[in-house]
C-alpha angles and dihedrals in degrees: 000000000000091000091051091052092049091050090049092052093045089053094048089053092046086057095045093050091046089053092050091051092049094049089049092050090052103039102036088029095069088041092056091042090057087055091050090050090052086067090057094053120089094184116088094204091053092047090051090053091053094051091044093059086064100048097098102038113029095088094055093046090063093052089081090064091056092049092047092055091050095047093048092050094053101038102036108018093164091059090044093054094045092048094049089048098047100033095038092124102048091041092052089045088052094048095047090046091050090049093049088044089058093045092048089048092056102036096054085075095051106035133070091225092075092148091057093053094043088056089043091053091051096045094047089049088054095047092046089052094048091048090051091048092050093048091048090047092049093050095050087045090055104255090259090280133127136193087262098046118038094168096085122183124290086224095039089106095068104084133132090248094053089048089052090050090049090054087050092051092048093049090044091051089047091053093050092047092051096049087046090053091050087064092049101042141052141188121019095355093054092051091055092047089053092056090053090046089057093050094046094047092052092047092045094054090046094048091045094055089047093054093048091053095043093045089053089054099045095041123057091190093053089047091050093050089050091054094045112106098230103035093035089059088051091051092049090046093057094042088053087050091053090052094048089047090052093051090047089048091054087051092050092052096047091049093041093238098164102188094039091052090055093045094051091048089053088050090053090054093043093051093048093045091048091047093053090047094050091045090057105035131145089032126087090191108024120264105346112053117049119209095244092052093049095046124104122243118297091250094055092046090052091047091052091049092061089056108035094030086066095039099057097061090048091053093047092050089048094049091048092049097050092050088052093050095045096041117127137074130300116239128226089250089067095253128118121233 
């Protein structure tokens, strides 16, 4: 009975941490995507409009990363320790990039070298996205560890597969950022953004397909889950959902449906994220550390639920309220309606 309760609690926390990661990918993902798109813009006024669209929301978006780190440390300390050890370099690069990104975002208002800080914001957004993608790709690739060797390799994250996943993350963030900017802009800027959305969507589907095929070849566990009658049907379902979302996204871009375009880009990300999660369940680090083995004690998991279980709805309500308050278009003068 005690083992069953522990397994249930571990699965609940697996879902909670997955939810936090997904919310971070979507909310800070479009945030970082806007920064990446700033690098593609040659017009300073257009770039100012893009950055202005984030002024009231970007701080709150990154809160999910902080909450995710704390929850992972408390619920699955073994995974937290291994991840910090094996992914030390990409995680530190990500953190420094996020710090510089925040500095650049604020300093552009209070410094005469506006162009420098604008470029700094874009480059740091790209670097942070690449670092996150490499870390995620290394994680689903197993971090180079085994049941007999949990030390890993400090350079084990640098693999062709993790680089492909990083490219997919950058493309996915760019797509989210572009469809978000469709909602916030109009006129010539919006037409340019729609062109970027087309390119990002096509690249995202192509890279997603390559990642799925490659993962099934390098991971016997993922290949077995794919051929399993039950889990394989779920994986097929979410891949079909991603394809349907891609088709609907193309239609929304062609018709100029702003909210629908963002919605379908979120569905593509959700389908890809869920498919990967199903493919590697029940492992926290595929395929060497099961979530029940990595989880904290049942008492710790229950105690954390009482705190974070209350905090998540509050953050969701707050996030929804701020998007409601700061809805509307950004004007060419760099101000929001």
